[in-house]
C-alpha positions as CSV (number, residue, x, y, z in Angstrom):
1,A,0.0,0.3,-0.1
2,A,3.0,2.4,0.8
3,S,4.4,1.6,-2.7
4,K,0.9,2.6,-4.0
5,N,0.9,5.9,-2.1
6,V,4.4,6.9,-3.5
7,T,3.4,6.4,-6.9
8,S,0.2,8.3,-6.5
9,N,2.2,11.0,-5.0
10,S,4.6,11.1,-7.8
11,I,2.2,10.9,-10.6
12,S,0.7,13.9,-8.8
13,L,3.8,16.0,-8.5
14,R,4.4,15.4,-12.0
15,L,1.0,16.5,-12.9
16,D,1.2,19.8,-10.7
17,Q,4.7,20.7,-12.7
18,R,3.3,20.1,-16.0
19,L,0.1,22.3,-14.9
20,N,2.5,24.9,-13.9
21,V,4.6,24.7,-17.5
22,A,1.2,24.8,-19.3
23,R,0.2,28.2,-17.4
24,S,3.4,29.9,-18.6
25,S,4.0,28.4,-22.1
26,G,0.3,27.7,-23.6
27,Q,1.3,24.0,-23.8
28,L,-0.4,21.5,-21.8
29,N,1.5,17.9,-21.7
30,L,0.0,15.3,-19.7
31,S,1.2,12.6,-21.8
32,S,2.3,9.5,-20.1
33,L,1.0,10.1,-16.7
34,N,-1.2,7.1,-16.3
35,L,-4.4,9.1,-16.7
36,S,-7.9,7.5,-16.9
37,C,-9.4,10.7,-17.5
38,I,-8.6,14.7,-18.0
39,P,-7.7,16.0,-14.4
40,P,-9.7,18.6,-13.3
41,G,-7.0,20.9,-12.7
42,A,-6.3,21.0,-16.5
43,L,-9.9,22.1,-16.9
44,D,-9.5,25.4,-14.7
45,L,-5.7,26.2,-14.9
46,R,-6.4,29.4,-12.7
47,A,-8.0,28.0,-9.9
48,D,-4.9,26.7,-7.9
49,L,-3.5,30.0,-8.6
50,L,-6.6,31.7,-7.1
51,N,-6.4,29.2,-4.2
52,D,-2.8,29.7,-3.7
53,R,-3.5,33.4,-3.1
54,H,-6.0,33.0,-0.3
55,R,-3.8,30.4,1.5
56,G,-0.8,33.3,1.1
57,G,1.0,31.5,-1.7
58,Q,2.9,29.1,0.7
59,G,0.9,26.0,0.3
60,E,2.8,22.8,-1.0
61,G,3.9,23.1,-4.8
62,S,3.1,27.0,-4.6
63,N,3.0,28.7,-8.2
64,E,6.2,30.4,-7.9
65,G,5.0,34.0,-8.4
66,L,2.3,33.1,-11.0
67,K,-0.8,35.4,-10.8
68,A,-3.9,34.3,-11.9
69,W,-4.3,37.3,-14.2
70,E,-0.8,36.7,-16.1
71,C,-0.9,33.0,-16.8
72,Y,-2.2,31.2,-19.7
73,G,-6.0,29.7,-18.9
74,E,-7.1,26.4,-20.3
75,E,-8.9,28.4,-23.0
76,M,-5.4,29.7,-24.1
77,Q,-3.7,26.5,-24.6
78,T,-2.8,25.7,-28.2
79,L,-1.5,22.5,-27.9
80,V,-3.1,19.5,-25.4
81,D,-1.4,16.1,-25.2
82,L,-3.0,13.1,-23.7
83,S,-1.1,10.7,-25.6
84,D,0.2,7.6,-23.7
85,N,-2.3,7.4,-21.1
86,P,-5.1,4.7,-20.5
87,L,-8.0,7.2,-21.0
88,Q,-11.5,5.1,-20.5
89,E,-13.4,8.1,-22.4
90,I,-13.2,11.8,-23.0
91,D,-16.2,13.8,-22.4
92,P,-16.6,16.5,-25.4
93,R,-17.7,19.4,-22.5
94,D,-14.1,18.9,-21.4
95,L,-12.5,19.6,-24.7
96,E,-14.8,23.1,-25.0
97,S,-12.4,24.3,-22.3
98,F,-9.7,24.5,-24.7
99,K,-11.1,27.1,-27.0
100,A,-7.6,28.0,-28.7
101,V,-6.1,24.4,-29.5
102,K,-4.6,23.9,-32.6
103,K,-3.2,20.3,-31.8
104,L,-4.6,17.8,-30.0
105,R,-2.5,14.6,-29.4
106,L,-4.2,11.2,-28.3
107,R,-1.5,8.6,-29.6
108,R,-1.9,5.2,-27.7
109,C,-4.7,6.4,-25.5
110,G,-6.8,3.5,-26.1
111,L,-10.1,5.4,-26.7
112,G,-12.6,3.3,-28.6
113,A,-10.9,0.1,-28.2
């Protein structure tokens, strides 16, 4: 059980790091994270920033000076990569959050299999 918890924490940390990169680059790379669905944090990229501000920005995984109004939100992402995840399905309403997407990568996701 401890090994599973460490793996879960590792994936959560990698997810947080990738969400931070997306906020500053406009490119959301969630490939190879063993995701079965699009994580809620990817659908509202500013929520953590607003929560950090209310906590004083001192929380674990704090967003290093990013401000909600200065970052790329989900509606501004130009690339979303979900490749190499065992996705069960994707709700089309989730994809509506990504209004500026020019590339959506879904290689080896097992969708429709």
